[in-house]
Legacy VTK file of the C-alpha trace (Angstrom):
# vtk DataFile Version 3.0
C-alpha trace
ASCII
DATASET POLYDATA
POINTS 113 float
4.807 -57.640 -5.877
6.942 -58.495 -8.957
8.406 -56.196 -11.616
9.048 -58.147 -14.911
11.446 -56.742 -17.283
15.006 -56.460 -18.513
17.789 -54.607 -16.429
18.993 -52.298 -19.272
15.450 -51.007 -20.218
14.868 -47.451 -19.429
11.324 -47.875 -18.428
12.311 -50.770 -15.919
14.881 -48.484 -14.455
12.490 -45.621 -13.966
9.852 -48.240 -12.234
12.657 -49.610 -10.034
13.601 -45.916 -9.037
10.018 -45.120 -8.173
9.668 -48.005 -6.062
12.897 -47.516 -4.181
12.204 -43.720 -3.818
8.930 -44.641 -2.199
10.182 -47.613 -0.041
7.709 -50.041 -1.792
8.844 -53.538 -1.575
9.258 -55.368 -4.894
11.035 -58.386 -6.462
12.661 -58.075 -9.934
12.361 -60.851 -12.500
14.586 -60.471 -15.526
13.316 -62.037 -18.546
16.704 -62.894 -19.790
17.626 -64.526 -16.581
14.299 -66.010 -15.899
11.992 -66.364 -18.751
8.293 -66.561 -18.331
6.142 -69.176 -19.790
2.750 -69.037 -21.455
1.201 -69.641 -18.079
2.238 -66.287 -16.969
1.724 -64.576 -20.203
-2.097 -65.917 -19.998
-2.371 -64.903 -16.489
-1.371 -61.334 -17.606
-3.630 -61.534 -20.568
-6.726 -62.168 -18.388
-6.060 -58.543 -16.952
-4.613 -56.584 -20.034
-5.254 -56.801 -23.840
-2.519 -58.506 -25.700
-2.061 -55.393 -27.836
-1.172 -53.502 -24.593
1.358 -56.411 -23.557
2.922 -56.855 -27.094
5.772 -54.222 -27.844
5.587 -53.762 -31.527
8.400 -51.108 -31.084
10.950 -53.163 -29.677
14.310 -54.119 -31.088
13.266 -57.799 -30.947
10.221 -57.067 -33.168
12.192 -55.376 -35.638
15.102 -57.964 -35.721
12.665 -60.773 -36.206
10.761 -58.878 -38.848
7.479 -59.613 -37.200
5.797 -56.665 -38.833
5.833 -58.652 -42.201
3.806 -61.374 -40.430
0.761 -59.168 -39.823
0.162 -61.139 -36.474
-3.445 -61.425 -35.193
-3.743 -61.450 -31.468
-3.284 -65.390 -31.211
0.110 -64.955 -33.151
1.123 -62.116 -30.801
0.349 -64.346 -27.589
2.410 -67.150 -29.255
5.342 -64.777 -29.853
5.157 -63.459 -26.300
5.404 -66.871 -24.923
8.493 -67.788 -27.294
10.336 -64.389 -26.847
9.745 -62.545 -23.635
11.716 -59.345 -24.878
8.691 -58.661 -27.104
6.671 -57.879 -23.805
6.240 -54.211 -23.187
8.128 -53.221 -20.095
7.883 -53.281 -17.267
5.218 -55.354 -16.153
4.066 -55.040 -12.481
2.129 -57.880 -11.008
0.732 -56.925 -7.679
-0.009 -59.001 -4.681
-3.756 -58.585 -5.266
-3.321 -59.897 -8.982
-3.457 -56.538 -10.711
-1.173 -56.178 -13.888
0.161 -52.873 -14.767
2.011 -52.501 -18.106
4.679 -49.988 -18.873
5.876 -47.055 -16.803
3.590 -43.990 -16.212
4.701 -42.148 -13.148
1.146 -40.526 -12.732
-0.574 -44.072 -13.021
2.246 -45.364 -10.492
1.490 -42.586 -7.880
-2.252 -43.164 -8.213
-2.044 -46.962 -7.654
0.942 -47.286 -5.231
1.095 -43.866 -3.093
LINES 1 114
113 0 1 2 3 4 5 6 7 8 9 10 11 12 13 14 15 16 17 18 19 20 21 22 23 24 25 26 27 28 29 30 31 32 33 34 35 36 37 38 39 40 41 42 43 44 45 46 47 48 49 50 51 52 53 54 55 56 57 58 59 60 61 62 63 64 65 66 67 68 69 70 71 72 73 74 75 76 77 78 79 80 81 82 83 84 85 86 87 88 89 90 91 92 93 94 95 96 97 98 99 100 101 102 103 104 105 106 107 108 109 110 111 112
Protein backbone atom coordinates (compact mmCIF):
# COMPACT_ATOMS: atom_id res chain seq x y z
CA UNK A 1 0.00 0.00 0.00
CA UNK A 2 1.24 3.49 -0.82
CA UNK A 3 0.41 6.76 0.86
CA UNK A 4 1.00 9.80 -1.36
CA UNK A 5 1.30 13.34 -0.06
CA UNK A 6 3.78 15.80 1.39
CA UNK A 7 5.48 15.49 4.75
CA UNK A 8 4.30 18.77 6.24
CA UNK A 9 0.60 18.18 5.50
CA UNK A 10 -1.54 17.68 8.63
CA UNK A 11 -3.85 15.19 6.91
CA UNK A 12 -0.88 13.12 5.75
CA UNK A 13 0.51 13.13 9.29
CA UNK A 14 -2.84 11.90 10.64
CA UNK A 15 -2.93 9.07 8.11
CA UNK A 16 0.67 8.07 8.89
CA UNK A 17 -0.12 8.10 12.61
CA UNK A 18 -3.24 5.97 12.02
CA UNK A 19 -1.33 3.34 10.04
CA UNK A 20 1.54 3.21 12.53
CA UNK A 21 -0.80 2.96 15.54
CA UNK A 22 -2.57 0.02 13.91
CA UNK A 23 0.61 -1.67 12.63
CA UNK A 24 -0.46 -1.38 9.01
CA UNK A 25 2.38 -1.60 6.49
CA UNK A 26 2.61 1.23 4.00
CA UNK A 27 5.10 3.08 1.86
CA UNK A 28 5.12 6.87 1.66
CA UNK A 29 5.64 8.80 -1.55
CA UNK A 30 6.34 12.51 -1.10
CA UNK A 31 5.18 14.53 -4.10
CA UNK A 32 8.03 16.99 -3.65
CA UNK A 33 10.70 14.27 -3.69
CA UNK A 34 9.04 11.91 -6.17
CA UNK A 35 6.44 13.65 -8.35
CA UNK A 36 3.85 11.41 -9.95
CA UNK A 37 3.04 11.62 -13.62
CA UNK A 38 -0.16 11.61 -15.62
CA UNK A 39 -0.16 7.81 -15.70
CA UNK A 40 -0.61 7.72 -11.91
CA UNK A 41 -3.14 10.57 -11.93
CA UNK A 42 -5.13 8.78 -14.65
CA UNK A 43 -5.04 5.51 -12.68
CA UNK A 44 -6.51 7.35 -9.68
CA UNK A 45 -9.11 9.05 -11.86
CA UNK A 46 -10.40 5.62 -12.88
CA UNK A 47 -11.41 5.20 -9.21
CA UNK A 48 -12.29 8.73 -8.01
CA UNK A 49 -13.74 11.86 -9.57
CA UNK A 50 -11.35 14.62 -10.57
CA UNK A 51 -13.23 17.05 -8.30
CA UNK A 52 -12.51 14.74 -5.35
CA UNK A 53 -8.81 14.56 -6.22
CA UNK A 54 -8.31 18.25 -7.06
CA UNK A 55 -7.69 20.43 -4.00
CA UNK A 56 -9.16 23.85 -4.74
CA UNK A 57 -8.44 24.92 -1.14
CA UNK A 58 -4.67 24.41 -1.37
CA UNK A 59 -2.04 27.11 -1.07
CA UNK A 60 -0.80 26.15 -4.54
CA UNK A 61 -4.28 26.72 -6.01
CA UNK A 62 -4.40 30.20 -4.52
CA UNK A 63 -0.81 31.09 -5.47
CA UNK A 64 -1.36 30.06 -9.09
CA UNK A 65 -4.64 32.00 -9.25
CA UNK A 66 -6.43 28.97 -10.68
CA UNK A 67 -9.83 30.18 -9.47
CA UNK A 68 -9.70 32.77 -12.24
CA UNK A 69 -9.21 30.06 -14.89
CA UNK A 70 -12.64 28.44 -14.40
CA UNK A 71 -11.11 25.00 -14.90
CA UNK A 72 -13.23 22.18 -16.28
CA UNK A 73 -12.41 18.54 -15.48
CA UNK A 74 -9.87 18.26 -18.30
CA UNK A 75 -8.16 21.42 -17.05
CA UNK A 76 -8.09 20.07 -13.50
CA UNK A 77 -6.49 16.83 -14.71
CA UNK A 78 -3.87 18.77 -16.64
CA UNK A 79 -2.95 20.81 -13.57
CA UNK A 80 -2.85 17.71 -11.33
CA UNK A 81 -0.31 16.18 -13.70
CA UNK A 82 1.74 19.36 -13.79
CA UNK A 83 1.57 20.34 -10.12
CA UNK A 84 1.14 17.43 -7.69
CA UNK A 85 0.63 19.73 -4.71
CA UNK A 86 -2.84 20.36 -6.14
CA UNK A 87 -3.75 16.78 -5.25
CA UNK A 88 -5.96 16.52 -2.18
CA UNK A 89 -3.96 14.66 0.43
CA UNK A 90 -3.31 12.03 1.34
CA UNK A 91 -4.00 9.62 -1.49
CA UNK A 92 -3.86 6.00 -0.38
CA UNK A 93 -3.50 3.42 -3.11
CA UNK A 94 -4.15 -0.02 -1.69
CA UNK A 95 -2.62 -3.25 -2.92
CA UNK A 96 -5.98 -4.28 -4.39
CA UNK A 97 -6.19 -1.07 -6.46
CA UNK A 98 -8.56 0.95 -4.29
CA UNK A 99 -7.92 4.70 -4.06
CA UNK A 100 -8.85 6.70 -0.97
CA UNK A 101 -8.50 10.48 -1.02
CA UNK A 102 -8.17 12.55 2.14
CA UNK A 103 -8.07 11.45 5.75
CA UNK A 104 -11.29 10.41 7.44
CA UNK A 105 -10.68 8.30 10.55
CA UNK A 106 -14.08 6.61 10.38
CA UNK A 107 -13.55 5.64 6.75
CA UNK A 108 -10.02 4.42 7.51
CA UNK A 109 -11.28 2.26 10.37
CA UNK A 110 -13.97 0.74 8.15
CA UNK A 111 -11.52 0.04 5.34
CA UNK A 112 -8.36 -0.99 7.18
CA UNK A 113 -9.36 -2.48 10.54
